[in-house]
C-alpha positions, 0 to 999 in steps of 0.5 A: 118626498120624505116624512120625518117621524119624531116620537116625543114625551116630555121633551120640552128641553130639546124639541125646539133644537130638534125641529129647528135642525130639520126645518133648517135642512138644505133639502126642503121636501119633507113633512114632520110627523111629531108623535107625542106620548101625551107629554105633561110638559110644555112639548106641545106648546113648543111644537105649535110655536113653530106655526109651520104647515109641514109639522103635523102633531098627533097624540098617542099612548104608546104604553112606554114603547117608542116603537108604537109611536114610530109605527104610527108615524110610518102608518100615516106618512104621505111620502115614499121615504121615511126618516126617523129623528129622536126628540133629543137628537139634532141633524146637520143641515145637509143630512137629508140632501146627503141621503137623497143622493143615495136614493138617486143612485138606487138605494132604498136604505140609508144611514150615516155616522154620528156625533155624541153630545152630553158625555165627553167620555162617550164622545171621545170614545166614539171618535177614537174606537170607531166601530166597523160599519154595518153594510150587510147582514153578515156584517151585522152578525159579525160586527154588531149594529152601527146604524143609529136611529136618527141617521136612517132613511128608508123606503116606506114600502120596505117597512110596510112589507117586512113589518115595522118596529117590533113591540115584543117586549123581549126586544125593548131597548133594541127595537131598532136593531131588530128592525135593522137585522130584519131589513138586511136579512131580507137582502136590502142593501145599505148605503152607509154615508161616512159623514157625522150627520147627526148629533145623538144626545147621550143620556144615562136614563135612555132605554138603550143604556138600561139593564134591559139592553143585555137581555134584549140583546140575548133575545136578539141573538137567539132569534137571528144567530143563535149558534154563534157569539160574536165578539161584539156580543161577548163585549156586551156581556163584559160591560153588563157584568162590570155594571153589575160589579161582577168583576171577576167574570167581566174580567174573563170576557175582556181577556178572552176578547183581547186574545181572540183572533176574530175580535176587531181591533176596536173591541180589543182596544176597548177591552184593553182599556177597561181591563186597565181600569179594572187593575187601577181599581 
């Protein structure tokens, strides 16, 4: 019933645990589609060591764009629903059965909460400052994206009808956010499960934490809500400025968020913490 798409590249350190977490699901009707960008390490050998008929391994040249790998996986999926799992993320055993329960209730787009590993500060930050869950397109614009890549299960027909992940270089690092916005804008209703059913492994080298993310978010805003700068977008600007050591301008944006009536409590608290750090340094 569910095709699980897993893009990989030199994932030998994590891919065994990732695949094991999928195979250990309490729900058993799925296939795993591994789309490998010609890894130069032992990724392929580790995948083949499972010797499981539900695992399918494919090679692709994705030109540094995981979106190309995911789109290929969607195109060859044999089931009506597609799930995504990055090659360094891990699922809880009840992840799929929880999503299937939503499907049985009539939903075709499902996501859920996450845990973070690999960074104690990021893990604590995620637990203390919980972002408003995005359920509608208006939520997405106002509160930003809360849908993690490896949490999504979606009807394949939606992806085929709307067009899957963009390969436009303007959106590198936020291809998933671009897709969720497109889906929500089309009127598809999201079922959001308030359970931490996936562990995301944080990495400083991930595309999503690169400097490209700031420019990609700007492109996203220009496409979907060009006449509005919500609080989450201003916070994104502030953190980008701080990474660039442009402290005065970053301080300005953080203060504006602290005293903005439209700023969610989560972002007010985050802004307060960053302002306190600036004062200390």
